[in-house]
TIRO-264551 format. One record per residue (C-alpha): x, y, z; residue number from 1. Coordinates in nm, 2 decimals, decimal comma. Example, Ala and Ser with C-alpha at 12.3 -4.5 7.8 and 13.67 -1.06 7.14 Angstrom:
BEGIN
1,23 / -0,45 / 0,78 / 1;
1,37 / -0,11 / 0,71 / 2;
***
This chain:
BEGIN
0,00 / 0,00 / 0,00 / 1;
0,30 / 0,23 / 0,05 / 2;
0,38 / 0,20 / -0,32 / 3;
0,03 / 0,30 / -0,42 / 4;
0,04 / 0,59 / -0,18 / 5;
0,37 / 0,71 / -0,33 / 6;
0,24 / 0,67 / -0,68 / 7;
-0,09 / 0,86 / -0,61 / 8;
0,11 / 1,14 / -0,45 / 9;
0,34 / 1,17 / -0,74 / 10;
0,05 / 1,17 / -0,99 / 11;
-0,13 / 1,45 / -0,80 / 12;
0,19 / 1,65 / -0,80 / 13;
0,23 / 1,60 / -1,17 / 14;
-0,13 / 1,70 / -1,25 / 15;
-0,09 / 2,01 / -1,03 / 16;
0,23 / 2,11 / -1,20 / 17;
0,05 / 2,19 / -1,53 / 18;
-0,15 / 2,46 / -1,35 / 19;
0,17 / 2,60 / -1,20 / 20;
0,32 / 2,61 / -1,55 / 21;
0,00 / 2,78 / -1,68 / 22;
0,02 / 3,04 / -1,40 / 23;
0,39 / 3,10 / -1,45 / 24;
0,31 / 3,16 / -1,82 / 25;
0,05 / 3,42 / -1,74 / 26;
0,31 / 3,60 / -1,52 / 27;
0,55 / 3,60 / -1,82 / 28;
0,79 / 3,36 / -1,66 / 29;
0,75 / 3,07 / -1,92 / 30;
0,70 / 3,06 / -2,30 / 31;
0,34 / 3,10 / -2,43 / 32;
0,32 / 2,73 / -2,50 / 33;
0,24 / 2,67 / -2,13 / 34;
-0,06 / 2,90 / -2,15 / 35;
-0,25 / 2,73 / -2,43 / 36;
-0,58 / 2,58 / -2,30 / 37;
-0,83 / 2,33 / -2,45 / 38;
-1,10 / 2,53 / -2,64 / 39;
-1,39 / 2,36 / -2,47 / 40;
-1,27 / 2,26 / -2,13 / 41;
-1,03 / 2,56 / -2,07 / 42;
-0,76 / 2,33 / -1,93 / 43;
-0,39 / 2,32 / -2,03 / 44;
-0,45 / 1,98 / -2,20 / 45;
-0,12 / 1,94 / -2,39 / 46;
0,09 / 2,01 / -2,09 / 47;
-0,13 / 1,78 / -1,88 / 48;
-0,10 / 1,48 / -2,12 / 49;
0,27 / 1,53 / -2,17 / 50;
0,34 / 1,55 / -1,79 / 51;
0,12 / 1,26 / -1,70 / 52;
0,28 / 1,04 / -1,96 / 53;
0,64 / 1,14 / -1,88 / 54;
0,69 / 0,87 / -1,61 / 55;
0,59 / 0,60 / -1,86 / 56;
0,85 / 0,70 / -2,12 / 57;
1,15 / 0,48 / -2,19 / 58;
1,38 / 0,78 / -2,15 / 59;
1,37 / 1,10 / -1,95 / 60;
1,27 / 1,42 / -2,13 / 61;
1,27 / 1,79 / -2,08 / 62;
0,90 / 1,84 / -2,05 / 63;
0,90 / 2,21 / -2,12 / 64;
1,07 / 2,14 / -2,45 / 65;
0,82 / 1,86 / -2,53 / 66;
0,53 / 2,10 / -2,48 / 67;
0,69 / 2,36 / -2,70 / 68;
0,73 / 2,10 / -2,98 / 69;
0,37 / 1,98 / -2,94 / 70;
0,23 / 2,32 / -2,96 / 71;
0,44 / 2,45 / -3,25 / 72;
0,42 / 2,15 / -3,49 / 73;
0,05 / 2,19 / -3,57 / 74;
0,06 / 2,55 / -3,68 / 75;
0,21 / 2,50 / -4,03 / 76;
0,01 / 2,18 / -4,07 / 77;
-0,31 / 2,37 / -4,01 / 78;
-0,22 / 2,63 / -4,26 / 79;
-0,12 / 2,38 / -4,53 / 80;
-0,44 / 2,18 / -4,47 / 81;
-0,47 / 1,88 / -4,24 / 82;
-0,41 / 1,54 / -4,40 / 83;
-0,49 / 1,19 / -4,28 / 84;
-0,18 / 1,05 / -4,13 / 85;
-0,24 / 0,71 / -4,28 / 86;
-0,18 / 0,84 / -4,63 / 87;
0,18 / 0,87 / -4,74 / 88;
0,30 / 1,24 / -4,73 / 89;
0,39 / 1,36 / -5,07 / 90;
0,69 / 1,59 / -5,14 / 91;
0,44 / 1,86 / -5,23 / 92;
0,27 / 1,83 / -4,89 / 93;
0,61 / 1,83 / -4,71 / 94;
0,71 / 2,14 / -4,91 / 95;
0,38 / 2,32 / -4,84 / 96;
0,42 / 2,26 / -4,46 / 97;
0,78 / 2,39 / -4,47 / 98;
0,68 / 2,70 / -4,67 / 99;
0,39 / 2,76 / -4,43 / 100;
0,63 / 2,73 / -4,13 / 101;
0,87 / 2,98 / -4,28 / 102;
0,60 / 3,23 / -4,38 / 103;
0,41 / 3,22 / -4,05 / 104;
0,70 / 3,23 / -3,82 / 105;
0,86 / 3,51 / -4,03 / 106;
0,57 / 3,73 / -3,91 / 107;
0,72 / 3,74 / -3,56 / 108;
1,03 / 3,92 / -3,44 / 109;
1,35 / 3,75 / -3,56 / 110;
1,44 / 3,59 / -3,23 / 111;
1,09 / 3,44 / -3,18 / 112;
1,08 / 3,34 / -3,54 / 113;
1,41 / 3,15 / -3,52 / 114;
1,30 / 2,99 / -3,19 / 115;
0,97 / 2,86 / -3,32 / 116;
1,11 / 2,74 / -3,66 / 117;
1,39 / 2,55 / -3,47 / 118;
1,12 / 2,38 / -3,26 / 119;
0,91 / 2,29 / -3,56 / 120;
1,21 / 2,15 / -3,74 / 121;
1,31 / 1,95 / -3,44 / 122;
0,96 / 1,79 / -3,42 / 123;
0,97 / 1,71 / -3,79 / 124;
1,31 / 1,55 / -3,78 / 125;
1,22 / 1,33 / -3,48 / 126;
1,58 / 1,28 / -3,38 / 127;
1,59 / 1,41 / -3,03 / 128;
1,44 / 1,23 / -2,73 / 129;
1,20 / 1,52 / -2,68 / 130;
1,09 / 1,51 / -3,04 / 131;
1,03 / 1,14 / -3,03 / 132;
0,83 / 1,18 / -2,71 / 133;
0,62 / 1,46 / -2,86 / 134;
0,55 / 1,26 / -3,17 / 135;
0,44 / 0,96 / -2,97 / 136;
0,21 / 1,18 / -2,76 / 137;
0,08 / 1,33 / -3,09 / 138;
0,01 / 0,98 / -3,22 / 139;
-0,14 / 0,84 / -2,90 / 140;
-0,42 / 1,09 / -2,85 / 141;
-0,60 / 1,02 / -3,18 / 142;
-0,56 / 0,65 / -3,13 / 143;
-0,73 / 0,68 / -2,79 / 144;
-1,01 / 0,88 / -2,94 / 145;
-1,06 / 0,63 / -3,22 / 146;
-1,06 / 0,34 / -2,97 / 147;
-1,31 / 0,53 / -2,75 / 148;
-1,54 / 0,61 / -3,05 / 149;
-1,57 / 0,26 / -3,19 / 150;
-1,32 / 0,31 / -3,47 / 151;
-1,40 / 0,68 / -3,53 / 152;
-1,20 / 0,82 / -3,82 / 153;
-1,05 / 0,48 / -3,89 / 154;
-1,39 / 0,35 / -3,99 / 155;
-1,49 / 0,66 / -4,18 / 156;
-1,17 / 0,66 / -4,39 / 157;
-1,15 / 0,29 / -4,43 / 158;
-0,81 / 0,26 / -4,26 / 159;
-0,70 / -0,10 / -4,21 / 160;
-0,55 / -0,25 / -3,90 / 161;
-0,21 / -0,30 / -4,05 / 162;
-0,19 / 0,07 / -4,13 / 163;
-0,30 / 0,17 / -3,78 / 164;
-0,04 / -0,06 / -3,62 / 165;
0,24 / 0,05 / -3,86 / 166;
0,18 / 0,43 / -3,83 / 167;
0,13 / 0,42 / -3,45 / 168;
0,41 / 0,18 / -3,36 / 169;
0,62 / 0,48 / -3,27 / 170;
0,42 / 0,50 / -2,95 / 171;
0,58 / 0,17 / -2,85 / 172;
0,93 / 0,31 / -2,90 / 173;
0,86 / 0,57 / -2,64 / 174;
0,59 / 0,42 / -2,42 / 175;
0,63 / 0,04 / -2,44 / 176;
0,39 / -0,06 / -2,17 / 177;
0,12 / 0,18 / -2,29 / 178;
0,16 / 0,05 / -2,65 / 179;
0,12 / -0,31 / -2,54 / 180;
-0,22 / -0,23 / -2,40 / 181;
-0,33 / 0,00 / -2,69 / 182;
-0,20 / -0,25 / -2,95 / 183;
-0,41 / -0,52 / -2,79 / 184;
-0,72 / -0,30 / -2,81 / 185;
-0,66 / -0,22 / -3,17 / 186;
-0,62 / -0,59 / -3,25 / 187;
-0,94 / -0,66 / -3,06 / 188;
-1,12 / -0,41 / -3,28 / 189;
-1,00 / -0,59 / -3,58 / 190;
-1,11 / -0,93 / -3,44 / 191;
-1,45 / -0,78 / -3,36 / 192;
-1,48 / -0,66 / -3,73 / 193;
-1,48 / -0,29 / -3,63 / 194;
-1,14 / -0,22 / -3,79 / 195;
-1,10 / -0,38 / -4,13 / 196;
-0,81 / -0,62 / -4,23 / 197;
-0,63 / -0,59 / -4,56 / 198;
***
């Protein structure tokens, strides 16, 4: 029971830390990334998810950098037009996102522009531990939504189980124990006929 008590104490502290980061952002002590809140629930959701998952990662990460990567990477993607992750990214698509990143971030003062562009490029390359962690979080959230919604966008877009497992296997590189459970649920969906097989 001491182990469970210790774990629950640590979890509560982690959850509370996101609000501390949020408040520090409002006071101008942290980058704007820590002040972003969920549109509907008004909670700092990206920070919360990243902080809660940090103890389950294979390697330690700088959580502030992870949050910066998570928040910055979507901006050019939204401008270039969102695309289903299960389709192969074309060179034209990659180029459009890169152009959007340069154009959008160039609107800011030079130091902020360089900072945000460097974070976007770090996420895109997925070479650092933080970028791999951020990408795994970015992949995990839609998977959980699809699992909770009976196949969700997988069913609507006719995505097969092999594609789901292949594209999202990066989750297992960062969060092996979480991926084991999620992978099992994905396979069960296929067995139940909710997710199609090739």
